[in-house]
N, C-alpha and C positions, 0 to 999 in steps of 0.2 A: 706715572712717568717711566717706571721700569719696563712696562709693557711696550711703550714706544721705543725705548732703547733696545729691547730684545728684538723687536721687529726691524729696527734700523740695522742692527748687527747681522741679522739673518739676511736681509736684502743686500747689504754691503758684501757679505761673504759670497752670496750667490753671484753677484756681479764680478767680484774679484776672481771667482773661479773661471769666468769667461777669459780673463787675462791669463790665468794659469793654464787653461786649455791651449790657448794660442802659444804661450811661451814653451810649455812642455812639448807641444807638437813640433814647433819650429826648431828648438835648440836641443831637445832631448830625443824625441822620437826620430827626427830626421838628422840627429847628431849622433852622440856616442851610444845610444841604445837603438840604433837602426836595426840591429839584429833581432830585436823583439818586434819592431813595427813593420819590417819588410813584408811579412806574410799578409799584412792588411792591404798592401798595394799589389802584391804578386802572389796569388794563391798557389802555394806549392804543397798543399796537403788536402786531404779529403775530410778532415774533421770540421765540425761546426765551430769548435773553439779555435782561437788563434793565439799565438804567442803574444800578440798585441793586447790581449785581454788582461795581461799582467798589470797594465797601467790602471785599469778599472780596480783591480784588487788593491793597488797601492793607495789610491784615493779613498777606497772604502775603509782601509785600515786607519788612514788619517782621520776620517770622519768619526769612526768608532772610538778612536783615541780621545778626541775632544769630548765626546759624549760620556765616556767612562771617567774621564778626569772631572767633568762637571758633576757626575753622580757621586764621586768619592772625595771631593774637596769642596772648598767654598768658591771655586772658579765657575760661577753660574754662567759666564759668557761662553763657556764651552758648549752649552746647549744650543744657542742660536748659531754658533760657528759650525758645530757638527751637523745640525739639521740643514744649514745653508749648503754645506758641501754635499750632503745627501740629496737635497732637492735638485741641485745642479746635476749630480750624477744621474738621477732619474730622468731629468729633462734631456740630458745629453744622450742617454741610452734610447729614449723615445725618438728623438730626432735623428741621431746618427745611425744607430744600429737597427732600429725598427723601421723608421720612415725612409731613410736613404738607402741603406744596404739590405733591407727586407730580410733580416735574420728571422723575423716572424712576419707572416704575410698579412700585415695590417696597413692601413692608410695608403693602399695602392692607388686609390682614385683621387687623392687630394691633388687639386690642380689650380689652386689660387696663385696669385703673383708671388707670395712669400715662398710657397712650396716649390714653385718652378725656379726661383732664384737660389734657394738652398741647394736644390738638386744640381743646377747648372754650375754653381761654384764648386761643389764637391766633385763633380765630374771633371772639371778642369784640373783640380788638384790631383785626381787619380789618373789622369792621362800620363803623368810622369811615373814610370815604374821604379825609377831609381831614387837614391837618397837626395840628390840635388834637384833644384829648380821646381820643386813642388810648392806652389804658393800656399802659405799657411794662414788660416784665419780661425776665428772662434766659431761657435755654433749660432749665436744670436746676432753678433755684430759682423755680418758678412758685408763686404763692400757693395755699395749700391749699384755698381756697374753690372752686377749679375741679375738685378731685378728689372727685367724688361717686361713691359705689358704686352 
């Protein structure tokens, strides 16, 4: 029974992180921490790293904190929560940074309906270089209007 609970917490955390990605992007990245996110929309540097990468570091610290708490206390739920956050971070990095923004030259030729929809939605978001009017959505739950056959 505990294995099923562990898996449920892991999947629930992964799904909750999609909400957190949307919320963070809409209200924090395009809100009071726009100064960190701006270089993601408007490249004003020659570095491979962006100030925007600070958000990745924040969630990595949150994930590690849950894992360390689980390892050092009886809070076993910290393992599936920490690993759920980690799994979402890996998925987000693969889709957003590698697939969409091509920070590494992988998955260039993916051209199925889902890949086209994700790229289309992200391109529409990035057409706005400013803080306002950029439609925000998660990585997995993109509105269906972007998925044209």
